[in-house]
N, C-alpha and C positions, 0 to 999 in steps of 0.2 A: 584324434588320438595318436596318429603316427608322427605328428609334429612334437608331441610331448613325451613320447616313450620310445625305448629301444627294445626290440624283441630278439630273443635268441632262439634259433631253430636247430634241433639236434635230431639225427636219424635214430639214435639209440637213447632210450629214456635215461635221464640222469637224476630225475627228481623223485627218487624213491626214499629219501630220508630228509629230515629237516636241515641237516648240515649241508647237504648238496643244494637244496633250494636257496639257502642263505648265500653260499659261496657263488652260485651261478648268478644270483641277483646282484651281488657286489661287483661282479665282473662287467655288468651291463653299462659300463662307462664309455665303451668304444665298440667298434665292429670287430668281431673275431669269429673265425670259422673253425668248427670242430668236424673233422672228416676222416674217420677210420684211419687207414695207413698214412694219410697226409697229415694227420693231426700232430702237432708239436715237433716231430722229428724234421719234417720238411718245411713247415711254415716258419719255424724258428730261424731258418736260414734264408728263406726266400721272401717272406712277406714284409713289406715296408710298413704294414699296419699292425704288426705284432706288438701288442701293448706290453707284453712281458719284457721283450728285449728293449723296447723304447724306455721302459722304466729302469731296466738293469744297466743299460749302456749310456744313459744320459750323462754327457761329460760335465755338465755344470753342477751336478749334485754331489754332495759329499759321500764319502765311502759308507758311513753309517746309514745314510738314507737309502743308498743303493742296495746295501746288504739287507736292510729291512724289507725293501720292495721285492727283492729276490726271494726272500723267505716266504713272504705272503704269496707270491706266485707259485712257489713250490708247494705250499700248503694247499693251494687250490688244485694243483695237479694231483696231489696225493688223495684228495677227497673226491673230486668230481670227474677226473679224467683218466681213471685207471681202466683202460680198455680190457675187456675179457676177464676181469678179475671179479670173482664171486665171493662175497663175504660169507663166512661160515655160518653166522647167525641167521642169514637169510635163506639157508638151504634146508632148514628143518630136519637135519640129520641125514640128508641124502649123501651118498658116497659115490665118487666117480671112479669107475674101474676101467682101465684101458687094457685091451688085449692086442698084441702085435701078432697078426696072422701071417707067418712066413710060409710061402709055398715055392716049390721048385718048378721052373718052366721045363717043358719037354725039349728033346733034341731038335724037333721040328721048329718049335718056337724060338730056339736059340738061333737057328738059321735065319728066320724071319727078322729077329732082333738085330742080327749083324748086317743083314742085307738092307735094313732101313737106314743105315748110317751113310746116307748119300753125301758125296763130297769128301768123304774120308777115304784115303787110299786103302785098298783091301789089306795090305800088309800091316796097317795100323788099327784095323777094326778089332775090337775085343770086348768082352763083357765088362771089363774094367774101365771103359771109356768114360771120360768126364765131360761135363758141359763146356769146359774151357777148350776142349779139343775141337769144338765146332766154331771157334771164333773166326777162322779164316775161310769158312765155306759160305755158300749163299744163305741169306737169312732164313729162307723157308726150310732148309734142310733139318735144322734142329727141331722145328715144329713137327715135321713128318716123323722124325725119330720118336718124339714124345707121344705122338698119336699111335704109333705102332706099339709102343710100350703099354699104353693105356688099354689097348684092345687085345692084349694077350689072352688066349683062351683059359689059361690057368688062373688068371686074375678073375675072370668072369665066373669060373667054376667055384672059386672060393667065396665069391659074393653070394652065389646061389646057396652054397653050403651054410653060410652064416645065417642067411634069412630063414632057411628051413629049420635050423637049430632053434632060433629065437621063437619062431611061430609054433614049433613043436611044444615048447614050454608054455607058451601063452598064445593061443590062436587068435585072441581078440586084440592083441597089442598091435601097434603101428610102428614102422621102421623108417628112418630117414637115411638116405644115402647121398653123400656129397661128392661131386665130381668136378673136374676141370672142364668147363664148357668150351674153353678156347681151343682145345685139341679134340673135341668131339667125344670126350670120355663119357659124357652123359648118354650119348647115343649108344655107345658100346655097352654101358651098364644096362640100359633099357632092353637092348637086344638080347642079352643073356637072361634077364629076368622074364621077358615075355616069351622066351622059348620054352619056359617051364609052365606046364599046363596049370599047376596049382599055385603059381605065384603071380606073375604079372606085376605091373607097377603103374604109377601115375607120374607124369612129367609135365613140365611147363614148355609148351611149344612156341616157337617164334611167331606163329600165326595166331596164337591165342590173344584175345583182348585182355586188357587189364582186369576187367570184371571176371572173365573166365579164370584167369590165373589166381585171383583172390579166392574164387569159389573152390578151385582145386586145393589150394592151401588150407582152406577152412575145413576140408574133410579130415585133415590130420591135426586140427586144433580142437576138435570137439568129439565127444563120444558118439557112437552109432545109435541112432534112434529108429529109423525105418529099415525095412528089409533091403531097400536100395543101398542104404549106408553099409549094411553088413555084407552086401555082395561085392562091394568095391575092393580093389587090391589093397593090401596092407602096407605097401611100400611106396614111399614118395622119393623120387630122384630129383635132386636139385643141383645147381651149379654153385660154386663158391661165391659168385657175384650175387646170389640170392640171399646170402646168410644174414646180412645186416637187418636188424629190426624184427625178425620173425620170432614169434612166441609159439613154440611147439611142445612145451614142457608138460602141458596138461594131459595129453594123450600119449606122448612118445617118451620112452626112456632108453631106446636102443638106437644108436647112430653108427653109421659105417662110413669111413673115409676110403673111397674106392682106390686111392693111391696117394702117395705123398705129393704135395703141391710144389711145382717148380714153374715159376713164370719167368719169362725172358727168352732171348734168342741165343744165349750162350752163357759163359761164366762171368764175364766182367760187368754185365748189365743186370744181373739178377739182384733181388732184394730179399735175403733170407728173413729179415724181420717182418716184411710185409706178408710173405708166404706163411710164416709161423702165426702171424696175427690172424690171417684168414682162416687157418685151421682152427685156431682157438675160438674165433667168432662162430664158426660152424658148430663146434661142440657146445658153445654157449646158447644155441637154439633150444637145447633140451636140458642142459645142466645150468639152470638158472632159478631164481626165486619163483615159487609156485609149483615146482616139481613135487609130485605126490608120491613117487616111487622111492623106496629106500635106497636102491642101487641104480645108477645110471651107467649103462654099458657103452663103451666106445670101442669099435673094432677098426684097426688100421691094417689094411691089406698091403703087403709088400712082397715082391717077387724076387727070387734068387735064381742063379744059374742052375743047370741040371745037376751039378755036383755041389750045390750050396755056395757057389761063388757070388760075391757081392756085385750087383749091377747098379744101375742108376737109382733104383728104389731105395736101396740101403744107404747110399750116399746122401740122398735127399732127406731120408728119415732122420739120420744123425744130425744133419744140418738144421732141420726144422725143430728138433727136440733138444738142441744145445741149450744148456742152462743160461748162458749169457744172452743168447738170442731170445729166449722166452722172456727173460727179465726185461729186455728192451721192448718186446712186443706187447707186454702188459703194463709197461710203465710202473713196475712193481718193485724197483730196486730200493733197498733200504737207504 
């Protein structure tokens, strides 16, 4: 069979409509890889096997032929490769409601925030510091700064507050929390939740086998049946790297982003489109076809200075929710 056919493998299901099946089948004339943030944006520049650009840039073909090939390629992208884009007709009337939870850090937290700016001269340390300011310091300095920002006590207190609010309205519901695992934000979130006697949480540990990880995730994909199910924590803490391919919409309609996502060691090597895409992918774990609740709630926690000053959270939040950035992250431009 392998000598007679070409197979396409995708981490995110694309075959949920007839048109997508047809378009994907028509594409199977060559090898092509679809991969989250790498898809189209990066491969169109780097891959020598990109059939779209091969068709579009073939010098011996006429302009009309190349134009027609380009249009067909774009039609395919519009139909089959719109990442993080949910068709209204597939949501059965569900509405996405986003709440920005802004909280002020304490004066003590401000001192910790400033002192975590290793490599930055003390005279230049401020709440308004930007990722670009870390370009000339050691690579690990910015990561330590991000880690301190993620572990602010005020952030953890707001996480606990949101979870208690949600569970007070519906004690049987389940909540998903997404964190940046590269800076131990998941560890921080779990520590805050587990410190509350009536909350607790489930997390995927590095020592867990794949079987155990899948089992833990399944607790939040299906309704409670046994007393053991009902006794488990109602909160699942995940990393953004876990978001691709998970279907949590059956039991979960409340999702919390522990903090705005920023990857990179400074300002010039960051990828806002990738970060915005990861956040949208996380939201797509619950806001997707099959969601049974009328309202899907997304809570975004962002921290400010003691007097309401904008810090890194506010900067990254604006960056990740920029209209043009979101359009690039979803391939949804007109």
